C-alpha positions as CSV (number, residue, x, y, z in Angstrom):
1,M,-18.0,-3.6,-12.8
2,T,-20.0,-3.2,-9.5
3,A,-22.0,-0.2,-8.4
4,P,-19.9,2.3,-6.5
5,T,-19.7,2.2,-2.7
6,R,-19.2,5.4,-0.8
7,Y,-16.8,5.6,2.2
8,R,-15.8,8.1,4.8
9,V,-12.2,7.5,5.8
10,T,-10.7,9.0,9.0
11,H,-7.0,8.5,9.8
12,R,-5.7,10.1,13.0
13,T,-2.0,10.0,14.0
14,D,-1.2,11.4,17.5
15,Y,2.3,12.0,18.8
16,R,2.8,12.9,22.4
17,Y,6.2,14.0,23.7
18,G,7.6,13.8,27.2
19,G,8.4,17.5,27.2
20,P,8.4,20.4,24.7
21,V,10.2,19.9,21.5
22,T,11.5,23.0,19.6
23,S,10.1,22.2,16.2
24,G,9.2,19.4,13.9
25,Q,8.8,18.5,10.2
26,T,6.5,15.8,8.9
27,I,5.8,14.3,5.5
28,V,2.5,12.4,5.0
29,H,0.8,10.2,2.4
30,L,-2.7,10.5,3.7
31,L,-4.8,12.3,1.1
32,V,-6.7,9.6,-0.9
33,R,-6.0,9.8,-4.6
34,E,-8.1,9.5,-7.7
35,T,-7.8,6.2,-9.7
36,P,-9.7,4.7,-12.6
37,H,-11.9,2.9,-10.1
38,Q,-12.0,5.5,-7.3
39,H,-13.4,9.0,-7.2
40,V,-12.6,11.4,-4.3
41,T,-15.3,13.9,-3.5
42,A,-13.6,15.5,-0.5
43,A,-10.2,15.2,1.3
44,D,-8.5,17.3,3.9
45,I,-5.8,17.2,6.6
46,T,-6.1,19.0,9.9
47,I,-3.1,19.6,12.2
48,E,-2.9,20.4,15.8
49,P,-1.0,22.6,16.7
50,P,-1.5,24.5,13.5
51,P,1.6,24.3,11.3
52,D,3.7,27.3,10.4
53,H,4.3,25.9,6.9
54,R,2.2,23.5,4.9
55,H,2.4,22.4,1.3
56,T,0.9,19.6,-0.8
57,H,2.5,18.4,-4.1
58,I,2.1,15.4,-6.5
59,D,5.1,13.0,-6.5
60,G,6.5,11.0,-9.4
61,F,3.9,8.3,-8.8
62,G,0.9,10.7,-8.9
63,N,0.4,10.5,-5.1
64,L,-0.6,13.5,-3.0
65,V,2.2,14.3,-0.5
66,S,1.9,16.9,2.2
67,Y,4.7,18.6,4.0
68,L,3.9,20.0,7.5
69,A,6.3,22.1,9.7
70,V,5.6,23.2,13.2
71,E,8.3,25.7,14.1
72,H,7.5,26.6,17.6
73,P,7.7,24.6,20.9
74,H,5.0,21.9,21.3
75,E,4.3,18.8,23.3
76,H,2.1,16.9,20.9
77,L,1.3,16.7,17.2
78,T,-2.0,15.4,15.9
79,V,-2.5,14.8,12.2
80,T,-6.1,13.9,11.1
81,A,-6.9,13.1,7.5
82,T,-10.5,12.8,6.4
83,S,-11.7,11.7,2.9
84,D,-15.0,11.0,1.2
85,V,-14.6,8.5,-1.7
86,S,-16.6,6.3,-4.1
87,V,-15.1,3.0,-5.1
88,V,-16.0,0.4,-7.7
89,V,-14.6,-3.1,-7.8
90,P,-13.3,-3.8,-11.4
91,E,-13.7,-6.9,-13.3
92,P,-10.6,-9.1,-13.5
93,P,-8.8,-9.5,-16.9
94,V,-10.5,-11.9,-19.3
95,G,-7.6,-13.8,-20.9
96,S,-4.1,-12.5,-20.1
97,P,-0.9,-13.4,-22.0
98,P,1.4,-16.1,-20.8
99,W,3.7,-14.6,-18.1
100,E,6.8,-15.2,-20.2
101,D,5.4,-12.9,-22.9
102,V,4.8,-9.9,-20.6
103,P,8.4,-8.4,-20.7
104,A,8.4,-8.3,-24.5
105,L,4.9,-6.7,-24.6
106,L,5.9,-4.2,-21.9
107,A,9.0,-3.2,-23.9
108,G,6.6,-1.6,-26.5
109,E,4.5,0.3,-24.0
110,R,4.8,4.1,-24.1
111,S,1.9,5.0,-21.8
112,A,2.5,6.5,-18.4
113,D,1.3,3.2,-16.9
114,G,3.6,1.2,-19.1
115,L,6.6,3.3,-18.1
116,L,5.8,3.0,-14.4
117,A,5.4,-0.8,-14.9
118,R,9.0,-1.0,-16.3
119,Q,10.2,0.8,-13.2
120,C,8.2,-1.6,-10.9
121,A,9.8,-4.6,-12.5
122,L,13.1,-3.7,-10.9
123,A,14.3,-4.5,-7.3
124,S,13.8,-1.7,-4.8
125,S,15.2,-0.8,-1.4
126,L,12.8,-2.9,0.6
127,V,12.2,-5.6,-2.1
128,P,15.6,-6.8,-3.2
129,V,16.1,-10.0,-5.3
130,E,16.8,-12.8,-2.9
131,D,17.3,-16.5,-3.7
132,A,14.6,-17.6,-1.2
133,V,12.1,-15.4,-2.8
134,V,12.9,-16.7,-6.3
135,E,12.4,-20.3,-5.0
136,Y,9.1,-19.4,-3.4
137,A,7.9,-17.8,-6.6
138,R,8.6,-20.7,-9.0
139,P,5.6,-23.0,-8.4
140,S,3.2,-20.2,-9.4
141,F,4.9,-19.5,-12.7
142,P,5.1,-22.8,-14.8
143,P,5.8,-22.4,-18.5
144,G,2.9,-21.0,-20.5
145,R,0.6,-20.0,-17.6
146,P,-1.5,-16.9,-18.1
147,F,0.0,-14.0,-16.1
148,H,-3.3,-13.3,-14.3
149,D,-3.7,-16.9,-13.2
150,A,-0.1,-17.0,-12.0
151,V,-0.4,-14.0,-9.7
152,V,-3.8,-15.0,-8.3
153,D,-2.2,-18.4,-7.4
154,L,0.7,-16.6,-5.8
155,A,-1.5,-14.4,-3.6
156,H,-3.5,-17.5,-2.6
157,R,-0.4,-19.4,-1.6
158,I,0.8,-16.5,0.6
159,Y,-2.6,-16.4,2.2
160,T,-2.5,-20.1,2.9
161,D,1.2,-20.5,3.9
162,F,1.6,-17.5,6.2
163,V,0.1,-16.4,9.5
164,F,-0.9,-12.8,10.2
165,D,1.1,-11.9,13.3
166,P,2.0,-8.2,14.1
167,T,4.5,-9.2,16.8
168,V,7.3,-10.7,14.7
169,T,8.2,-8.1,12.0
170,D,8.5,-4.5,11.1
171,V,8.7,-2.8,7.7
172,T,12.4,-3.3,7.5
173,T,12.4,-7.1,8.1
174,P,14.1,-8.8,5.2
175,L,11.9,-11.0,3.0
176,G,14.1,-14.0,3.8
177,D,13.2,-13.7,7.5
178,V,9.5,-13.4,6.6
179,L,9.8,-16.6,4.5
180,A,11.7,-18.4,7.3
181,S,9.1,-17.5,10.0
182,R,6.0,-17.8,7.8
183,R,4.6,-14.9,9.8
184,G,4.1,-11.2,9.3
185,V,1.6,-8.5,8.5
186,C,0.1,-7.0,5.3
187,Q,3.2,-5.0,4.4
188,D,5.3,-8.2,4.6
189,F,2.9,-10.2,2.4
190,A,2.7,-7.3,-0.1
191,H,6.5,-7.1,-0.3
192,L,6.8,-10.8,-0.6
193,A,4.3,-11.0,-3.4
194,I,6.0,-8.1,-5.2
195,G,9.4,-9.7,-4.8
196,C,8.1,-13.0,-6.3
197,V,6.6,-11.2,-9.3
198,R,9.8,-9.2,-9.9
199,A,11.9,-12.3,-9.4
200,V,10.5,-13.6,-12.7
201,G,11.1,-10.3,-14.4
202,L,7.5,-8.9,-14.2
203,P,6.1,-5.6,-12.8
204,A,4.4,-5.2,-9.5
205,R,3.8,-2.1,-7.4
206,Y,3.1,-1.6,-3.7
207,V,-0.3,-0.1,-2.8
208,S,-1.1,1.6,0.5
209,G,-4.7,2.2,1.7
210,Y,-7.4,1.1,4.0
211,L,-10.1,-1.6,4.5
212,E,-13.7,-1.1,5.5
213,T,-13.7,-1.2,9.3
214,D,-17.0,-2.9,9.9
215,P,-18.2,-5.4,7.3
216,P,-21.7,-5.5,5.9
217,P,-24.1,-8.0,7.4
218,G,-23.1,-11.6,6.7
219,E,-19.5,-10.7,5.5
220,P,-16.4,-11.4,7.5
221,K,-14.2,-8.7,9.0
222,L,-11.1,-8.3,6.9
223,T,-7.6,-8.9,8.4
224,G,-5.8,-5.6,8.8
225,S,-8.9,-3.3,8.9
226,D,-7.9,-1.5,12.1
227,A,-4.9,0.3,10.6
228,S,-3.4,1.3,7.3
229,H,-3.4,-1.7,4.9
230,A,-1.2,-2.7,2.0
231,W,-1.5,-4.9,-1.0
232,L,0.0,-5.0,-4.6
233,A,-0.9,-4.4,-8.2
234,V,0.5,-6.0,-11.3
235,Y,0.5,-4.6,-14.8
236,V,-1.3,-6.8,-17.3
237,P,-0.6,-5.6,-20.9
238,G,-3.9,-4.9,-22.7
239,Y,-5.7,-4.5,-19.4
240,G,-3.8,-2.2,-17.0
241,W,-3.0,-2.5,-13.3
242,F,-4.7,-5.4,-11.5
243,D,-4.8,-5.3,-7.6
244,L,-4.4,-8.3,-5.4
245,D,-4.6,-8.6,-1.6
246,P,-2.7,-11.7,-0.4
247,T,-3.5,-10.9,3.3
248,N,-7.2,-11.5,2.6
249,D,-6.9,-13.7,-0.5
250,Q,-8.9,-11.2,-2.7
251,A,-8.2,-10.6,-6.4
252,P,-9.4,-8.1,-7.1
253,P,-9.7,-6.6,-3.6
254,H,-13.2,-5.7,-2.1
255,R,-13.9,-3.0,0.4
256,H,-10.5,-1.4,-0.1
257,V,-9.7,2.3,-0.5
258,T,-6.4,3.3,-2.2
259,V,-4.3,6.1,-0.9
260,A,-0.9,5.9,-2.7
261,W,1.4,3.5,-4.6
262,G,5.1,3.1,-5.3
263,R,7.9,0.6,-5.5
264,D,7.6,-0.4,-1.9
265,Y,6.5,0.9,1.5
266,A,9.4,3.5,1.6
267,D,7.7,5.4,-1.3
268,V,4.4,5.8,0.5
269,T,5.0,5.8,4.2
270,P,1.8,7.3,5.8
271,V,3.5,9.5,8.3
272,R,7.2,10.2,8.9
273,G,9.0,13.1,10.4
274,V,11.7,14.5,12.7
275,V,11.6,16.7,15.8
276,F,14.3,19.1,17.0
277,G,15.1,20.0,20.6
278,P,15.9,18.1,23.8
279,V,15.8,14.3,23.8
280,V,12.3,13.3,25.1
281,D,10.2,10.2,25.2
282,Q,7.6,9.8,22.5
283,E,4.2,8.0,22.4
284,L,2.4,7.2,19.2
285,D,-1.2,6.4,18.7
286,V,-2.9,5.7,15.4
287,A,-6.6,5.3,14.7
288,V,-8.2,4.4,11.4
289,D,-11.9,4.3,10.7
290,V,-13.5,3.4,7.3
291,V,-17.3,3.5,7.2
292,R,-19.9,3.4,4.5
293,A,-21.3,6.9,3.9
């Protein structure tokens, strides 16, 4: 395990409306969470204009979820999350079971992670079982291959076969369309990898977070570092959750900060909400900055 790296994360979401709206309600996954490899020393969210109601709770996945309500007329909403966090990069599993053995091993798990893994082996709203995904998964899962080797190969294939292109998809684009175009963004590649793992009956969860904005000297800038990022984690019996980033071909990921995880993007949307009042135009601007402390 490496020495910890300290990061300051700032995520600003700015909505501007074409005229006053009467009120608005917003739910955000922006507070960085504790993990076995990540320690949060400070985290806060500021809202402008100040909300009339504000509440933070822990959801069923252990994520911090904040509810914000502005119940008076306003023409803009700015939500800024700031976190100070220390992250270590874990060592990968040394010797993992053949992938075919994982379902039987998982059946005996009674830990919180094991129970979550069973849930994450099932199809979800944004990651259904599709024939094209099953076919794409097959080459990475030949009989007897260790689970860790199979998922690392899968992430590498996605990195090699697909082009990062933010103009062709959104978070609701079906995986079949992503496979057909061979283009997409980090959310697409995470969903595709998760779909492939689940297609062979194995657990995988969606991870939302950030990448270091400016790389250390001599290291390349990572794809997707100018916005929220996404990757996946698989559950390896006897080891725990193992993260992989197919967008950047990293297993385990480096220079990543985890915010939340769930079955797919719908469980961990960074910011979503609704406004009430007259119909007005809306402009959205998002800025993310992750720097070494």
